[in-house]
C-alpha positions in Angstrom: 90.8 107.7 102.7 89.5 109.2 105.7 85.6 109.7 106.2 84.5 111.5 109.4 86.5 109.9 112.3 87.2 106.6 110.1 90.3 106.2 108.0 91.4 103.6 105.7 95.3 102.8 106.0 98.2 100.6 105.8 99.6 99.1 109.2 103.1 98.6 109.4 102.8 96.7 112.5 100.3 94.1 111.4 101.4 94.2 107.6 97.9 94.4 106.5 95.3 97.2 105.6 92.9 98.2 108.5 89.9 100.6 109.4 90.7 103.0 112.3 88.7 105.1 114.8 90.6 108.7 114.8 90.0 111.5 117.0 89.5 115.0 116.0 93.2 115.6 115.6 93.7 112.6 113.3 95.5 110.6 115.7 94.3 106.6 116.0 92.4 105.6 118.5 92.0 102.1 117.9 91.5 99.6 115.0 87.7 98.9 113.9 88.7 95.9 111.5 91.2 94.6 109.3 91.6 93.4 105.5 93.1 89.9 105.2 94.7 89.1 101.6 93.7 85.6 100.6 94.2 83.7 97.3 90.9 85.0 95.6 90.7 88.4 97.0 90.5 90.1 100.4 87.8 89.9 103.4 87.1 91.9 105.6 87.5 90.7 109.9 85.9 93.2 112.4 87.5 93.6 115.8 84.5 92.7 118.2 81.4 94.9 117.6 83.7 98.0 117.2 82.4 98.3 113.6 78.9 98.9 114.3 79.7 101.0 117.0 81.4 103.6 115.1 78.4 104.8 112.9 77.7 104.4 109.2 80.9 106.0 108.2 82.8 103.0 108.9 80.3 101.6 106.3 81.0 104.1 103.8 84.9 103.6 104.1 84.5 99.7 104.3 82.8 100.0 101.2 85.7 101.4 99.3 88.4 100.0 100.7 87.0 96.4 99.6 86.4 98.0 96.1 89.6 99.6 96.0 91.8 96.5 97.3 89.7 93.9 95.3 90.3 96.1 91.9 94.4 95.9 92.7 94.2 92.4 93.8 96.5 90.6 91.4 98.3 93.3 90.1 101.6 94.8 90.2 100.4 97.2 92.7 98.9 94.6 94.8 102.1 92.6 94.7 104.3 95.6 95.9 106.0 96.4 92.6 104.1 99.6 92.0 104.5 102.3 94.7 101.5 102.3 97.1 100.1 105.5 98.3 98.6 104.0 101.6 101.9 102.5 102.6 104.8 105.0 103.9 107.8 104.1 102.3 
């Protein structure tokens, strides 16, 4: 999902979901926040004050991301048994 200059996506490097700030061409500039999976669901961990510096779009995308991840938590989709559209296979 992408809104304005903020994108919610899977990171192959970090093996977790993240919010990233993108330029107008869609190229990633920097990571804004990570989503860490725990035994009870997902938590968001921001990188410094970047989350607050990029604007209101980050809040909207983060809200969608947390809802999406927590709804899928513990399902076959979350456990990797179903194809995840956010991960590049």
